[in-house]
C-alpha positions as CSV (number, residue, x, y, z in Angstrom):
1,M,41.6,116.0,108.3
2,K,42.0,118.2,105.2
3,I,42.9,121.9,105.3
4,T,43.9,124.5,102.8
5,L,47.3,126.0,103.2
6,R,48.0,129.3,101.4
7,T,51.4,130.8,101.1
8,F,52.5,134.2,99.7
9,A,55.7,135.9,98.3
10,D,58.9,134.4,99.8
11,F,57.0,131.6,101.5
12,R,55.3,130.6,98.2
13,E,58.7,130.5,96.5
14,I,60.2,128.2,99.2
15,I,57.3,125.9,99.5
16,G,56.4,125.8,95.8
17,F,52.7,126.5,95.8
18,R,50.3,129.3,96.5
19,G,47.4,127.2,97.7
20,K,47.0,123.5,98.3
21,E,44.8,121.1,100.2
22,I,46.9,119.1,102.6
23,T,46.1,116.3,105.1
24,L,47.0,116.8,108.8
25,P,46.4,114.6,111.9
26,E,43.4,115.5,114.1
27,G,44.4,118.0,116.8
28,E,47.4,119.4,114.9
29,T,48.4,122.9,115.9
30,V,49.6,125.8,113.8
31,G,53.1,125.4,115.4
32,G,53.1,121.7,114.5
33,L,52.1,122.5,110.9
34,L,54.8,125.1,110.5
35,K,57.5,122.9,112.1
36,G,56.5,120.0,109.8
37,L,56.8,122.4,106.8
38,C,60.3,123.4,107.9
39,K,61.4,119.8,107.9
40,V,60.3,119.3,104.3
41,H,61.5,122.8,103.2
42,P,64.7,123.7,105.1
43,G,64.9,127.2,103.8
44,L,61.7,128.0,105.6
45,Q,63.0,127.7,109.1
46,G,65.0,130.9,109.1
47,K,62.2,132.8,107.5
48,L,59.6,131.8,110.0
49,F,61.5,131.3,113.3
50,D,64.2,133.1,115.2
51,A,67.2,131.5,116.9
52,A,65.0,130.7,120.0
53,A,62.5,128.9,117.8
54,E,59.9,131.6,118.3
55,L,57.8,132.8,115.4
56,K,59.3,136.0,114.1
57,P,57.2,139.0,115.0
58,Y,56.6,140.2,111.5
59,V,55.3,136.9,110.1
60,I,51.5,136.8,109.9
61,I,49.6,133.6,110.2
62,L,45.9,133.6,109.7
63,K,43.4,130.8,110.6
64,N,40.2,131.4,108.6
65,G,41.1,135.1,108.3
66,R,41.9,135.6,112.0
67,N,45.5,136.3,113.1
68,I,46.7,133.5,115.4
69,A,48.1,136.3,117.6
70,S,44.5,136.9,118.7
71,L,43.9,133.2,119.2
72,Q,46.3,130.8,120.9
73,H,49.3,131.7,118.8
74,L,51.3,128.6,117.7
75,D,49.1,126.5,120.0
76,T,46.1,127.3,117.9
77,V,44.4,124.0,117.0
78,I,43.6,123.5,113.4
79,A,40.2,121.9,112.5
80,D,39.0,120.1,109.4
81,S,38.4,122.5,106.4
82,D,40.3,125.4,108.0
83,V,42.3,127.7,105.8
84,I,45.7,128.6,107.1
85,A,47.5,131.5,105.3
86,V,51.2,132.4,105.8
87,F,52.3,135.9,105.0
88,P,55.9,137.3,105.1
89,P,56.6,140.8,106.1
90,V,55.3,143.4,103.7
91,A,57.0,146.6,103.0
92,G,56.4,149.3,100.5
93,G,56.1,153.0,100.1
C-alpha cells in the first residue's frame, strides 16, 4: 500500500524530505512505520522515543489530520492512501 509521509522541522532534516509517498506492507501500524524509519535514520530514535522505547509525549503524530493519541496511539493501523504527519515539539513566544 502507498501512503504519504510528511515530516517537519528537525524530523525533516534527519529524514531528508518534507513529504514523500512511501510503500508499506498491509496492516502496518504507526509504531511499525516509526521504528522502520529509525532503523534507516539512526538520529531519529532519540528524537521520537525515550529510553523505555515509548513515544516522547511532546511528539505529535497525525493520521489524516487526527492525533494518534485519540486513536490507538502507536498501534493505529495505517491504510492505503493515508497521510501520516510527524511534528516535533513547537515552542515560541
